[in-house]
SEVO-176264 format. One line per 8 residues: number of its first residue (from 0); their letters; for each residue x, y, z of N, C-alpha, C, CB. Coordinates in steps of 0.05 Angstrom, whole numbers, plus 5000, padded with zeros to 4 digits. Glycine has a CB too. Layout:
! residues N
NUM> A> X,Y,Z,X,Y,Z,X,Y,Z,X,Y,Z | ...
END
This chain:
! residues 356
0> MRVIVTIQ> 5017,4976,5000,5000,5000,5000,5017,5025,5000,4981,5000,5024 | 5005,5047,4992,5018,5073,4995,5005,5087,5019,5015,5090,4969 | 5022,5095,5038,5012,5105,5064,5025,5132,5069,5017,5086,5087 | 5008,5152,5075,5018,5178,5084,5015,5181,5114,5003,5202,5069 | 5037,5189,5127,5036,5195,5155,5041,5225,5159,5058,5178,5171 | 5024,5238,5173,5028,5267,5178,5036,5272,5207,5002,5283,5171 | 5055,5289,5210,5068,5294,5236,5067,5324,5242,5098,5284,5237 | 5053,5332,5264,5051,5360,5270,5060,5367,5299,5023,5370,5266
8> HPGHVHFF> 5072,5348,5313,5080,5353,5340,5103,5334,5347,5056,5350,5360 | 5122,5341,5364,5143,5322,5371,5133,5295,5380,5160,5334,5393 | 5111,5294,5396,5101,5269,5405,5092,5251,5383,5078,5274,5424 | 5084,5262,5360,5075,5246,5338,5098,5230,5326,5062,5264,5317 | 5122,5242,5327,5146,5227,5317,5150,5202,5333,5171,5245,5318 | 5150,5205,5359,5154,5182,5377,5132,5161,5371,5154,5190,5406 | 5107,5170,5369,5084,5152,5366,5086,5135,5341,5058,5168,5366 | 5095,5147,5319,5094,5133,5293,5121,5121,5285,5085,5152,5272
16> KHAIRELE> 5143,5127,5298,5169,5119,5287,5173,5089,5284,5191,5130,5305 | 5164,5074,5303,5167,5045,5301,5148,5033,5280,5163,5031,5328 | 5124,5044,5279,5104,5034,5259,5114,5040,5231,5077,5047,5264 | 5126,5064,5227,5137,5070,5201,5157,5050,5192,5150,5099,5201 | 5175,5043,5210,5196,5023,5203,5184,4995,5198,5216,5021,5226 | 5164,4988,5214,5152,4961,5209,5136,4961,5183,5133,4954,5233 | 5121,4982,5177,5106,4983,5152,5125,4982,5128,5088,5007,5151 | 5147,4996,5130,5167,4995,5108,5178,4967,5105,5189,5015,5114
24> SLDHDIYV> 5183,4953,5128,5194,4926,5126,5174,4907,5114,5202,4917,5154 | 5148,4914,5115,5128,4898,5102,5123,4906,5073,5102,4900,5118 | 5141,4923,5062,5141,4931,5034,5119,4951,5027,5137,4907,5017 | 5108,4965,5047,5090,4987,5041,5107,5012,5035,5070,4992,5064 | 5097,5029,5018,5110,5055,5012,5100,5076,5032,5105,5064,4982 | 5118,5087,5048,5110,5106,5069,5120,5134,5061,5121,5098,5096 | 5102,5154,5063,5109,5182,5057,5103,5198,5082,5093,5193,5032 | 5123,5211,5093,5120,5226,5118,5121,5256,5113,5142,5218,5139
32> FARENEVT> 5100,5270,5121,5100,5299,5118,5097,5312,5146,5076,5308,5100 | 5111,5334,5150,5113,5346,5177,5109,5376,5176,5140,5339,5189 | 5103,5386,5200,5102,5415,5205,5123,5421,5226,5074,5424,5214 | 5138,5442,5222,5157,5451,5243,5142,5459,5268,5175,5474,5233 | 5149,5446,5290,5136,5452,5316,5155,5442,5338,5108,5438,5318 | 5167,5461,5352,5187,5455,5373,5209,5438,5360,5174,5440,5397 | 5213,5413,5369,5236,5397,5360,5227,5375,5341,5251,5385,5384 | 5203,5378,5328,5192,5357,5311,5212,5349,5289,5166,5366,5299
40> VELLERAG> 5222,5368,5275,5240,5362,5252,5266,5349,5262,5246,5387,5235 | 5277,5359,5284,5301,5348,5295,5297,5319,5303,5310,5364,5320 | 5274,5312,5314,5268,5285,5322,5266,5267,5297,5242,5283,5338 | 5253,5276,5276,5251,5261,5252,5279,5255,5240,5234,5276,5231 | 5296,5275,5241,5323,5272,5231,5339,5252,5248,5338,5299,5229 | 5337,5255,5274,5352,5237,5292,5341,5208,5290,5350,5247,5320 | 5316,5205,5283,5305,5178,5279,5310,5167,5252,5275,5179,5284 | 5322,5183,5234,5328,5173,5207,5304,5169,5190,5344,5148,5209
48> IDHEVLAG> 5283,5184,5194,5258,5182,5179,5258,5202,5156,5233,5185,5198 | 5256,5192,5132,5254,5210,5109,5227,5226,5111,5255,5195,5082 | 5229,5252,5106,5205,5268,5109,5207,5293,5093,5200,5275,5139 | 5184,5307,5090,5183,5333,5077,5168,5352,5095,5170,5332,5049 | 5179,5375,5100,5167,5395,5117,5148,5412,5100,5188,5413,5132 | 5123,5414,5108,5103,5428,5091,5096,5455,5102,5079,5412,5089 | 5101,5461,5128,5094,5487,5139,5111,5492,5164,5064,5487,5147 | 5112,5518,5171,5129,5526,5193,5114,5527,5220,5140,5554,5188
56> ESNSLFSL> 5126,5540,5239,5114,5541,5266,5093,5563,5268,5137,5546,5286 | 5078,5562,5289,5059,5583,5295,5064,5593,5323,5029,5573,5293 | 5057,5618,5328,5061,5630,5355,5036,5641,5368,5082,5651,5354 | 5013,5634,5356,4987,5643,5367,4965,5626,5355,4982,5673,5362 | 4942,5627,5366,4919,5611,5355,4912,5621,5327,4895,5614,5374 | 4914,5648,5323,4908,5658,5296,4928,5649,5275,4908,5689,5297 | 4954,5650,5282,4974,5641,5263,4973,5611,5259,5002,5649,5273 | 4964,5596,5280,4961,5567,5277,4941,5561,5255,4953,5554,5303
64> AAVQATYE> 4919,5576,5254,4899,5571,5233,4911,5575,5206,4875,5590,5237 | 4927,5596,5202,4940,5601,5177,4960,5579,5169,4954,5628,5177 | 4975,5571,5189,4995,5550,5184,4981,5524,5177,5013,5546,5209 | 4959,5518,5191,4944,5493,5186,4933,5493,5158,4922,5490,5207 | 4923,5516,5149,4912,5518,5122,4934,5513,5101,4899,5546,5117 | 4958,5525,5106,4981,5520,5088,4988,5491,5087,5005,5538,5097 | 4990,5479,5111,4998,5451,5113,4978,5433,5098,4999,5442,5143 | 4952,5439,5102,4932,5422,5090,4931,5425,5059,4904,5429,5101
72> TRLLRRAR> 4935,5449,5050,4936,5454,5021,4959,5439,5008,4938,5484,5015 | 4982,5441,5020,5006,5428,5009,5004,5398,5011,5031,5438,5023 | 4992,5388,5033,4988,5359,5036,4970,5349,5014,4977,5352,5064 | 4949,5364,5008,4931,5356,4987,4945,5353,4960,4908,5376,4984 | 4963,5372,4954,4978,5370,4929,4995,5345,4928,4996,5395,4925 | 5009,5339,4950,5026,5315,4950,5008,5290,4948,5042,5314,4976 | 4986,5290,4962,4969,5266,4962,4958,5260,4934,4946,5269,4982 | 4951,5281,4919,4941,5277,4892,4962,5264,4875,4932,5304,4880
80> RINPDVIT> 4987,5271,4880,5009,5259,4865,5015,5230,4873,5035,5276,4868 | 5013,5225,4899,5020,5199,4910,4997,5179,4906,5027,5201,4939 | 4972,5188,4907,4948,5171,4906,4949,5150,4928,4946,5157,4878 | 4949,5159,4954,4953,5140,4976,4928,5122,4981,4959,5155,5002 | 4933,5099,4993,4912,5082,5002,4902,5091,5029,4921,5053,5002 | 4921,5099,5046,4915,5106,5074,4930,5132,5081,4922,5083,5093 | 4916,5149,5096,4930,5172,5109,4924,5170,5139,4919,5200,5097 | 4945,5171,5155,4942,5168,5184,4956,5191,5199,4954,5141,5193
88> AIGGVAAS> 4945,5197,5223,4955,5219,5239,4944,5217,5267,4947,5246,5226 | 4956,5233,5285,4944,5238,5311,4928,5264,5308,4966,5241,5333 | 4903,5263,5318,4886,5286,5315,4872,5285,5288,4901,5313,5318 | 4888,5287,5267,4878,5281,5240,4861,5301,5226,4864,5257,5242 | 4864,5326,5232,4848,5346,5217,4856,5346,5187,4852,5375,5229 | 4881,5351,5181,4890,5351,5153,4887,5323,5141,4919,5360,5152 | 4894,5303,5156,4893,5276,5145,4865,5268,5137,4904,5256,5166 | 4846,5273,5153,4818,5265,5147,4807,5281,5124,4800,5267,5172
96> HVASVVGA> 4813,5307,5124,4803,5324,5102,4814,5316,5075,4810,5354,5107 | 4841,5313,5074,4854,5306,5049,4846,5278,5040,4885,5308,5052 | 4845,5259,5058,4837,5232,5051,4809,5232,5038,4837,5214,5075 | 4791,5248,5048,4764,5248,5037,4763,5259,5009,4745,5264,5055 | 4782,5276,5002,4783,5288,4975,4796,5269,4955,4799,5314,4976 | 4818,5255,4964,4833,5239,4945,4824,5209,4945,4862,5240,4951 | 4804,5202,4961,4793,5175,4961,4809,5156,4977,4792,5166,4933 | 4826,5165,4995,4841,5148,5013,4825,5142,5038,4868,5160,5020
104> TSVVFYDT> 4833,5123,5054,4821,5117,5080,4837,5131,5101,4820,5086,5085 | 4824,5146,5118,4838,5160,5140,4835,5145,5166,4826,5189,5143 | 4858,5141,5179,4860,5127,5205,4871,5147,5225,4878,5101,5204 | 4855,5156,5243,4862,5177,5262,4865,5165,5290,4840,5199,5263 | 4885,5172,5304,4890,5164,5332,4887,5189,5349,4918,5151,5336 | 4873,5186,5372,4870,5209,5390,4864,5200,5418,4848,5228,5380 | 4872,5217,5438,4868,5210,5466,4860,5234,5483,4892,5197,5477 | 4854,5257,5470,4850,5282,5484,4821,5291,5481,4869,5304,5473
112> EHATIIKK> 4805,5285,5502,4776,5289,5501,4769,5319,5498,4763,5277,5525 | 4784,5337,5511,4775,5365,5512,4783,5381,5488,4787,5378,5537 | 4796,5369,5468,4805,5383,5444,4781,5386,5425,4829,5369,5431 | 4762,5402,5432,4736,5403,5418,4740,5413,5389,4717,5421,5432 | 4758,5432,5385,4762,5442,5357,4772,5421,5339,4781,5466,5357 | 4792,5406,5348,4804,5385,5332,4783,5363,5326,4829,5373,5346 | 4768,5356,5347,4748,5335,5343,4727,5343,5324,4736,5327,5371 | 4718,5368,5325,4697,5377,5307,4707,5379,5278,4686,5404,5316
120> LAYPFADV> 4732,5384,5275,4743,5387,5248,4752,5360,5236,4767,5406,5248 | 4759,5341,5253,4770,5316,5243,4751,5293,5243,4794,5308,5259 | 4737,5288,5265,4721,5264,5268,4700,5260,5247,4708,5264,5295 | 4685,5281,5239,4664,5277,5219,4675,5266,5192,4649,5302,5214 | 4700,5272,5186,4712,5264,5160,4728,5239,5162,4729,5287,5149 | 4736,5230,5186,4753,5207,5189,4738,5181,5184,4765,5207,5218 | 4752,5162,5174,4741,5135,5169,4743,5118,5194,4754,5122,5145 | 4766,5119,5207,4771,5103,5231,4783,5122,5252,4789,5078,5226
128> VCTPECYR> 4772,5121,5276,4783,5137,5299,4791,5117,5321,4763,5158,5309 | 4817,5115,5326,4827,5096,5346,4833,5111,5372,4853,5082,5336 | 4821,5101,5394,4825,5113,5420,4832,5092,5441,4800,5129,5428 | 4846,5100,5462,4849,5082,5485,4822,5075,5497,4867,5094,5507 | 4820,5051,5509,4795,5044,5522,4786,5064,5543,4798,5016,5534 | 4805,5078,5556,4799,5096,5577,4789,5123,5566,4822,5100,5595 | 4788,5126,5540,4779,5152,5528,4750,5157,5535,4782,5151,5497 | 4744,5181,5544,4717,5188,5552,4702,5199,5528,4718,5209,5575
136> GDIGSKQV> 4685,5183,5517,4669,5192,5494,4663,5170,5474,4684,5215,5480 | 4639,5170,5464,4630,5151,5444,4631,5165,5416,4602,5139,5450 | 4648,5155,5399,4651,5168,5373,4633,5155,5352,4680,5167,5364 | 4621,5132,5359,4604,5119,5340,4617,5095,5327,4594,5138,5319 | 4605,5087,5304,4614,5062,5291,4642,5063,5281,4595,5056,5269 | 4654,5087,5277,4681,5089,5266,4702,5086,5288,4685,5115,5252 | 4694,5084,5313,4713,5083,5335,4724,5055,5340,4700,5093,5361 | 4750,5053,5343,4763,5028,5350,4778,5034,5376,4783,5018,5328
144> TYPGYHEL> 4774,5017,5397,4787,5022,5422,4807,5000,5427,4767,5023,5445 | 4827,5006,5444,4848,4987,5450,4858,4991,5478,4872,4988,5429 | 4868,4971,5492,4878,4974,5519,4907,4984,5518,4877,4947,5535 | 4911,5010,5519,4938,5021,5518,4937,5051,5518,4952,5011,5493 | 4961,5063,5516,4964,5092,5516,4983,5098,5493,4975,5103,5543 | 4980,5122,5482,4998,5131,5460,5028,5126,5467,4994,5160,5454 | 5034,5130,5493,5062,5128,5501,5073,5100,5500,5065,5139,5530 | 5055,5080,5499,5064,5052,5497,5070,5044,5468,5043,5034,5508
152> AYLHPDRF> 5067,5063,5449,5077,5058,5422,5107,5061,5420,5063,5077,5402 | 5119,5074,5439,5148,5078,5438,5162,5073,5464,5154,5106,5430 | 5147,5069,5486,5160,5064,5512,5153,5036,5523,5152,5085,5532 | 5138,5020,5509,5134,4993,5517,5162,4979,5518,5115,4978,5497 | 5166,4961,5537,5193,4949,5539,5202,4934,5514,5193,4930,5562 | 5183,4926,5497,5191,4913,5472,5202,4934,5452,5167,4899,5459 | 5198,4960,5458,5207,4981,5439,5229,4998,5451,5184,4998,5432 | 5232,4998,5477,5250,5018,5490,5265,5005,5513,5235,5042,5499
160> EPDPSVLD> 5291,5010,5514,5307,5003,5537,5324,5028,5544,5326,4978,5531 | 5320,5038,5568,5334,5063,5576,5365,5060,5576,5325,5073,5603 | 5378,5081,5568,5407,5082,5566,5418,5095,5592,5417,5097,5541 | 5432,5080,5609,5442,5092,5634,5463,5114,5630,5453,5071,5651 | 5475,5116,5606,5495,5137,5602,5483,5165,5604,5508,5133,5575 | 5457,5167,5603,5444,5193,5606,5451,5206,5633,5414,5191,5603 | 5456,5190,5653,5464,5201,5679,5491,5214,5678,5463,5179,5701 | 5511,5200,5666,5537,5212,5663,5535,5238,5646,5556,5192,5650
168> DTGLTPSD> 5520,5237,5625,5518,5259,5607,5504,5284,5619,5504,5251,5581 | 5489,5279,5640,5476,5302,5654,5491,5308,5680,5447,5296,5659 | 5513,5295,5685,5529,5300,5709,5516,5289,5734,5533,5330,5712 | 5501,5268,5731,5487,5256,5754,5498,5228,5760,5457,5255,5749 | 5490,5217,5782,5497,5190,5790,5472,5175,5799,5519,5189,5812 | 5473,5148,5800,5449,5133,5808,5441,5139,5837,5455,5103,5806 | 5459,5150,5853,5452,5157,5881,5438,5184,5883,5477,5157,5898 | 5438,5200,5862,5424,5226,5863,5394,5222,5863,5433,5243,5839
176> TIVVMRLS> 5380,5239,5876,5351,5240,5875,5343,5259,5853,5338,5248,5903 | 5332,5248,5831,5328,5264,5807,5298,5270,5803,5339,5249,5782 | 5291,5295,5799,5264,5303,5792,5264,5317,5765,5252,5321,5814 | 5248,5307,5747,5244,5320,5721,5219,5337,5723,5242,5300,5697 | 5222,5362,5715,5200,5382,5717,5193,5392,5690,5207,5405,5737 | 5167,5396,5684,5158,5405,5657,5139,5429,5660,5144,5382,5642 | 5145,5450,5644,5127,5473,5642,5115,5474,5615,5142,5499,5649 | 5089,5479,5613,5075,5480,5588,5070,5509,5579,5048,5465,5589
184> SWDSSHDL> 5064,5512,5554,5060,5540,5543,5031,5549,5544,5070,5540,5514 | 5012,5531,5544,4983,5538,5546,4973,5553,5522,4978,5554,5571 | 4987,5551,5499,4977,5565,5475,4965,5547,5454,5000,5581,5463 | 4962,5521,5460,4948,5503,5442,4918,5510,5443,4953,5473,5449 | 4904,5503,5421,4875,5509,5420,4860,5496,5443,4864,5500,5394 | 4869,5472,5452,4855,5458,5473,4865,5465,5501,4856,5429,5469 | 4885,5483,5504,4895,5490,5530,4888,5518,5539,4925,5488,5530 | 4874,5533,5522,4867,5561,5529,4850,5562,5554,4852,5574,5505
192> GQGGFEDP> 4857,5579,5572,4843,5583,5597,4850,5563,5619,4814,5580,5592 | 4869,5545,5613,4878,5526,5633,4903,5536,5647,4882,5498,5620 | 4912,5522,5668,4935,5530,5683,4947,5507,5699,4929,5553,5701 | 4972,5513,5709,4986,5493,5725,4998,5505,5750,5008,5480,5708 | 5025,5507,5751,5038,5518,5774,5032,5548,5778,5068,5514,5772 | 5032,5557,5803,5030,5585,5808,5057,5599,5806,5018,5590,5836 | 5078,5585,5814,5105,5597,5815,5126,5576,5811,5109,5612,5842 | 5136,5572,5787,5156,5551,5782,5181,5554,5799,5164,5551,5753
200> VDVVDRLE> 5189,5579,5805,5213,5583,5822,5209,5571,5849,5219,5613,5824 | 5185,5574,5860,5179,5563,5886,5180,5532,5885,5151,5571,5895 | 5171,5520,5863,5171,5491,5861,5200,5481,5861,5158,5482,5835 | 5218,5493,5845,5245,5485,5844,5259,5488,5871,5261,5501,5823 | 5254,5510,5884,5266,5515,5911,5257,5494,5931,5258,5543,5922 | 5231,5487,5931,5221,5468,5950,5232,5440,5944,5190,5468,5950 | 5233,5433,5919,5243,5406,5912,5273,5404,5919,5239,5401,5882 | 5288,5425,5915,5316,5425,5923,5319,5423,5953,5331,5450,5912
208> DAGSTVLL> 5303,5437,5967,5304,5436,5997,5298,5408,6007,5284,5456,6009 | 5283,5392,5991,5277,5365,5998,5299,5345,5991,5251,5356,5985 | 5320,5355,5979,5344,5339,5973,5345,5329,5944,5344,5316,5991 | 5330,5340,5926,5330,5330,5898,5346,5348,5880,5302,5327,5888 | 5354,5336,5857,5366,5351,5836,5345,5354,5814,5392,5337,5824 | 5339,5379,5806,5317,5385,5788,5328,5390,5760,5300,5409,5798 | 5317,5376,5740,5323,5383,5712,5296,5391,5699,5335,5358,5697 | 5297,5414,5686,5273,5428,5677,5272,5428,5646,5273,5456,5688
216> TSEVELPS> 5249,5421,5636,5243,5423,5608,5218,5441,5605,5238,5395,5594 | 5219,5460,5586,5198,5480,5585,5191,5488,5556,5207,5505,5600 | 5166,5493,5551,5156,5503,5526,5157,5534,5526,5128,5493,5520 | 5162,5546,5548,5161,5575,5551,5189,5585,5560,5139,5584,5570 | 5193,5611,5557,5217,5623,5566,5219,5621,5597,5219,5653,5557 | 5242,5614,5607,5245,5610,5635,5253,5636,5649,5265,5588,5641 | 5245,5639,5674,5257,5661,5690,5287,5657,5692,5244,5662,5719 | 5301,5679,5693,5331,5677,5692,5342,5659,5714,5343,5705,5695
224> ELESYRYT> 5329,5659,5737,5339,5643,5759,5335,5613,5755,5326,5651,5785 | 5320,5605,5735,5315,5577,5730,5330,5567,5705,5286,5571,5726 | 5343,5584,5690,5356,5577,5665,5377,5555,5670,5368,5601,5652 | 5391,5556,5692,5413,5536,5696,5402,5508,5702,5429,5545,5720 | 5376,5506,5706,5364,5479,5711,5354,5466,5685,5341,5482,5730 | 5356,5480,5663,5345,5470,5638,5359,5444,5628,5347,5491,5616 | 5343,5425,5620,5353,5401,5607,5365,5408,5580,5331,5379,5605 | 5389,5399,5574,5403,5409,5550,5412,5386,5531,5427,5425,5558
232> LAPDRMHD> 5406,5361,5538,5414,5339,5520,5394,5338,5496,5414,5313,5535 | 5400,5320,5477,5383,5317,5454,5354,5309,5463,5394,5295,5435 | 5334,5319,5449,5306,5314,5458,5298,5285,5460,5288,5328,5439 | 5310,5268,5443,5302,5240,5444,5315,5225,5467,5309,5226,5418 | 5331,5238,5483,5343,5226,5507,5328,5231,5533,5372,5235,5510 | 5307,5248,5530,5291,5254,5553,5278,5228,5565,5269,5274,5546 | 5271,5209,5548,5259,5185,5559,5278,5168,5575,5248,5168,5536 | 5304,5169,5568,5324,5156,5584,5325,5169,5612,5352,5157,5571
240> LLAYADCF> 5325,5195,5612,5326,5209,5638,5301,5204,5654,5329,5239,5633 | 5277,5204,5642,5253,5198,5657,5254,5170,5669,5228,5200,5638 | 5265,5151,5655,5266,5124,5666,5283,5122,5691,5277,5105,5644 | 5304,5139,5693,5322,5138,5716,5315,5159,5737,5350,5142,5707 | 5294,5175,5732,5286,5196,5751,5271,5183,5775,5269,5217,5738 | 5271,5197,5797,5257,5188,5821,5228,5198,5820,5271,5197,5846 | 5223,5220,5806,5196,5232,5805,5195,5251,5781,5190,5246,5831 | 5171,5252,5769,5165,5273,5750,5144,5291,5761,5156,5261,5722
248> VGEGATMA> 5147,5317,5758,5127,5336,5767,5124,5356,5745,5134,5349,5794 | 5099,5359,5734,5097,5378,5712,5069,5382,5702,5114,5369,5689 | 5067,5401,5683,5041,5410,5673,5032,5394,5648,5042,5439,5666 | 5050,5378,5637,5044,5364,5612,5034,5335,5617,5069,5362,5595 | 5010,5329,5605,4999,5303,5609,5015,5281,5595,4970,5302,5598 | 5026,5288,5571,5042,5268,5557,5066,5259,5573,5050,5279,5530 | 5081,5278,5584,5105,5271,5599,5097,5256,5625,5121,5295,5605 | 5075,5264,5637,5066,5249,5660,5060,5220,5654,5040,5262,5672
256> AEAAVLGT> 5047,5215,5631,5042,5188,5622,5067,5173,5615,5022,5187,5599 | 5086,5187,5602,5111,5175,5595,5126,5165,5620,5129,5194,5579 | 5127,5182,5640,5140,5175,5665,5126,5150,5676,5140,5198,5685 | 5100,5151,5677,5085,5129,5690,5090,5102,5676,5055,5136,5689 | 5089,5101,5650,5093,5075,5637,5121,5066,5639,5085,5077,5607 | 5140,5084,5646,5168,5076,5651,5172,5068,5680,5186,5099,5644 | 5151,5071,5697,5153,5064,5725,5163,5086,5743,5171,5040,5728 | 5163,5111,5733,5171,5134,5749,5145,5148,5758,5189,5153,5732
264> PAVYVNSL> 5141,5152,5784,5117,5165,5794,5115,5193,5783,5116,5165,5824 | 5091,5201,5775,5087,5227,5762,5066,5243,5777,5079,5224,5733 | 5072,5268,5781,5054,5287,5793,5045,5306,5771,5066,5303,5818 | 5020,5305,5764,5008,5320,5741,4994,5345,5752,4989,5302,5725 | 5004,5368,5744,4995,5393,5755,4981,5409,5733,5018,5410,5768 | 4955,5407,5731,4941,5418,5708,4911,5419,5715,4946,5401,5682 | 4898,5441,5708,4870,5443,5714,4853,5424,5697,4860,5471,5709 | 4865,5412,5676,4850,5393,5659,4852,5364,5670,4861,5394,5631
272> SLGYVTEL> 4830,5350,5667,4830,5322,5674,4825,5306,5648,4807,5315,5694 | 4843,5286,5643,4842,5270,5618,4837,5241,5625,4867,5274,5602 | 4824,5226,5607,4817,5199,5613,4841,5181,5618,4802,5187,5590 | 4862,5183,5602,4885,5166,5606,4901,5173,5630,4903,5166,5581 | 4902,5199,5637,4916,5207,5662,4901,5197,5686,4920,5237,5662 | 4874,5199,5685,4858,5190,5707,4861,5160,5711,4828,5196,5702 | 4862,5144,5690,4866,5115,5693,4893,5109,5705,4863,5101,5666 | 4914,5123,5696,4941,5119,5707,4942,5126,5736,4961,5135,5691
280> DQTYGLVF> 4924,5144,5744,4922,5153,5772,4906,5133,5788,4910,5181,5774 | 4881,5129,5781,4862,5114,5797,4865,5084,5795,4834,5121,5789 | 4874,5073,5772,4877,5045,5769,4904,5035,5776,4870,5037,5741 | 4925,5050,5769,4952,5040,5773,4968,5056,5794,4967,5041,5747 | 4959,5078,5802,4974,5093,5823,5001,5103,5815,4976,5077,5847 | 5004,5107,5789,5030,5117,5778,5030,5147,5772,5038,5101,5753 | 5006,5159,5771,5003,5187,5767,4987,5198,5790,4990,5194,5739 | 4994,5221,5800,4979,5235,5821,4969,5261,5809,4996,5239,5847
288> SCNGTDRH> 4943,5263,5805,4932,5286,5791,4925,5309,5810,4906,5278,5775 | 4935,5332,5804,4929,5357,5820,4916,5376,5801,4955,5369,5833 | 4889,5376,5801,4874,5391,5781,4860,5416,5793,4854,5374,5768 | 4855,5417,5819,4839,5438,5830,4854,5464,5835,4828,5428,5856 | 4841,5482,5848,4853,5509,5853,4877,5507,5872,4832,5528,5864 | 4878,5486,5887,4901,5483,5906,4923,5465,5894,4891,5470,5932 | 4923,5462,5867,4941,5443,5854,4971,5449,5859,4936,5443,5825 | 4978,5474,5861,5006,5481,5866,5015,5470,5893,5010,5512,5866
296> ARSLERSI> 5001,5475,5914,5009,5466,5940,5007,5435,5942,4991,5478,5962 | 4986,5424,5931,4983,5395,5932,5005,5380,5917,4955,5386,5921 | 5013,5392,5894,5034,5379,5878,5060,5378,5893,5037,5393,5851 | 5066,5400,5907,5091,5401,5923,5090,5380,5946,5096,5429,5934 | 5067,5379,5959,5065,5360,5981,5068,5332,5971,5037,5363,5994 | 5056,5325,5949,5058,5298,5938,5086,5292,5928,5038,5294,5916 | 5098,5310,5913,5125,5306,5902,5145,5301,5925,5134,5330,5885 | 5144,5318,5945,5163,5315,5967,5159,5289,5982,5160,5339,5987
304> SIIEEDDQ> 5133,5280,5985,5129,5255,5999,5140,5231,5982,5098,5250,6003 | 5138,5233,5956,5150,5212,5939,5180,5211,5942,5142,5216,5909 | 5192,5234,5942,5221,5236,5945,5230,5225,5972,5231,5265,5942 | 5216,5232,5992,5224,5224,6019,5219,5194,6024,5210,5240,6040 | 5198,5183,6011,5191,5155,6014,5212,5137,6001,5163,5149,6003 | 5220,5144,5977,5242,5131,5962,5237,5100,5962,5269,5137,5975 | 5214,5092,5951,5207,5063,5949,5205,5055,5920,5181,5057,5964 | 5228,5049,5907,5228,5043,5879,5214,5017,5873,5257,5041,5869
312> SKWRRRRD> 5215,4998,5891,5202,4972,5886,5172,4975,5883,5208,4952,5909 | 5160,4994,5897,5131,4998,5895,5124,5007,5867,5122,5019,5916 | 5139,5025,5856,5133,5035,5829,5137,5013,5808,5150,5060,5822 | 5158,4996,5812,5162,4975,5793,5139,4955,5793,5189,4960,5800 | 5129,4949,5816,5106,4931,5818,5081,4942,5804,5099,4924,5847 | 5077,4968,5807,5054,4981,5795,5057,4982,5764,5050,5009,5806 | 5082,4987,5755,5087,4986,5727,5083,4958,5715,5115,4996,5720 | 5092,4938,5729,5089,4910,5720,5059,4904,5716,5101,4890,5739
320> RLLDDQID> 5043,4913,5735,5014,4909,5732,5003,4923,5708,4999,4918,5758 | 5011,4947,5703,5002,4962,5680,5009,4947,5654,5015,4990,5680 | 5034,4938,5653,5043,4924,5628,5029,4898,5624,5073,4920,5629 | 5020,4885,5646,5004,4861,5643,4977,4866,5630,5000,4847,5670 | 4966,4890,5635,4940,4897,5625,4940,4911,5597,4926,4916,5645 | 4961,4925,5591,4962,4941,5567,4979,4929,5545,4971,4970,5574 | 4977,4939,5521,4991,4927,5498,5011,4946,5485,4971,4918,5478 | 5027,4935,5468,5046,4950,5452,5029,4964,5430,5068,4932,5439
328> VTDVIVRQ> 5027,4991,5432,5009,5005,5414,5019,5008,5386,5004,5033,5426 | 5045,5004,5381,5055,5003,5354,5041,4980,5339,5086,4999,5353 | 5036,4958,5352,5022,4936,5339,4994,4945,5330,5019,4912,5357 | 4981,4962,5346,4955,4972,5339,4957,4990,5314,4943,4989,5362 | 4977,5007,5313,4980,5025,5290,4984,5009,5264,5004,5043,5294 | 5002,4989,5265,5007,4973,5241,4983,4958,5232,5031,4954,5247 | 4969,4946,5251,4945,4931,5244,4923,4949,5232,4934,4916,5269 | 4919,4972,5244,4898,4989,5234,4904,5000,5206,4893,5012,5253
336> VETATSGA> 4929,5007,5202,4937,5016,5175,4933,4994,5154,4966,5027,5175 | 4942,4970,5161,4941,4948,5142,4912,4939,5136,4957,4924,5152 | 4894,4942,5155,4866,4932,5151,4847,4955,5144,4857,4918,5176 | 4857,4980,5142,4840,5003,5139,4823,5001,5114,4856,5028,5138 | 4834,4991,5092,4819,4991,5067,4801,4966,5064,4838,4993,5044 | 4802,4947,5084,4787,4922,5081,4760,4923,5093,4803,4900,5093 | 4755,4945,5109,4729,4946,5123,4727,4925,5145,4707,4944,5104 | 4750,4917,5157,4750,4895,5176,4741,4902,5204,4777,4882,5177
344> NPDHSTIA> 4739,4929,5209,4733,4937,5237,4703,4938,5241,4745,4965,5242 | 4692,4921,5259,4663,4922,5265,4657,4947,5282,4654,4897,5279 | 4632,4952,5285,4623,4975,5301,4634,4973,5329,4593,4978,5301 | 4646,4995,5339,4656,4996,5366,4675,4973,5372,4633,4996,5386 | 4691,4965,5353,4709,4942,5357,4730,4949,5378,4722,4934,5331 | 4738,4929,5392,4758,4931,5413,4781,4912,5407,4747,4926,5441 | 4805,4922,5408,4828,4905,5403,4836,4893,5430,4852,4921,5391 | 4838,4867,5431,4844,4852,5455,4874,4853,5460,4834,4823,5454
352> PNLG> 4883,4848,5485,4911,4849,5492,4928,4829,5476,4915,4844,5521 | 4918,4805,5470,4933,4785,5456,4930,4789,5426,4925,4757,5464 | 4946,4808,5415,4944,4814,5387,4953,4790,5370,4960,4839,5380 | 4971,4774,5381,4980,4751,5366,4998,4759,5343,4957,4735,5355
END
């Protein structure tokens, strides 16, 4: 088959990279198109994935609309030339629109319930919408659910083994108490009006007072007093660091889930509540959600208690339970792309853990 993969965020690179390689090994022709967004292009290059960049970055909701229109127009031109069988994406606004014009089947993956703009623009045009079982919402007959999370497409132990050299490269040792902290920009269409920490400087100070070494990753400009805490290694090495960290505390749901599936306890500080984060919290106890008005104080209390408790065996047991229940999501991607044109998915179909 001829398959187009569209990439508009760094997380999309991680999600699709193993599936791209597997589909190519099965002799499918894969065409990857991307939009510049943070480190998206750098990640594609570091992963050795051939790609074409169709549009640049945006710095506001208004400019994002213009960039999206440019991306979609250029994707349509390429798709008419390629004549794809399948177009796949996360979110899938451009993918579903272009597929409906060129006669391809669109396979959309999504896990973000509150992204109402994206859902309204993509879901009506998509042929298949794949969501984790914990996704809150019934999309109808086109929905396919599976027991897993996006992060298990690239952090499942069958796909990822952390590299301990990341500690040396960051000047750390296994005896250090490591906290990875994440600040979000809040300028995505689905993040407007939301919030996280009240004062990042206070968070770093309190975590240091508790005996931890803080490494900070941020989508926004940092206060001058926090610049020295910035994580500076290559972006694709962050997962190695998360695997060896003692705790993650941050505003980003994706990084909270990444930490959790790696067995690192995560404190999620965000006014938004998401289905997959809630499941990682309530079912597996690997995420601690701080969503209310007191989230800043509660997140510090929880983070410090995790640091002081220092019980790594507890988190390993919880991760083992999670991995017993959930699947390698790359297998889901490959299966859905390969069966997309066959009409093999029944209404509300669910993919069982034993994919075989």
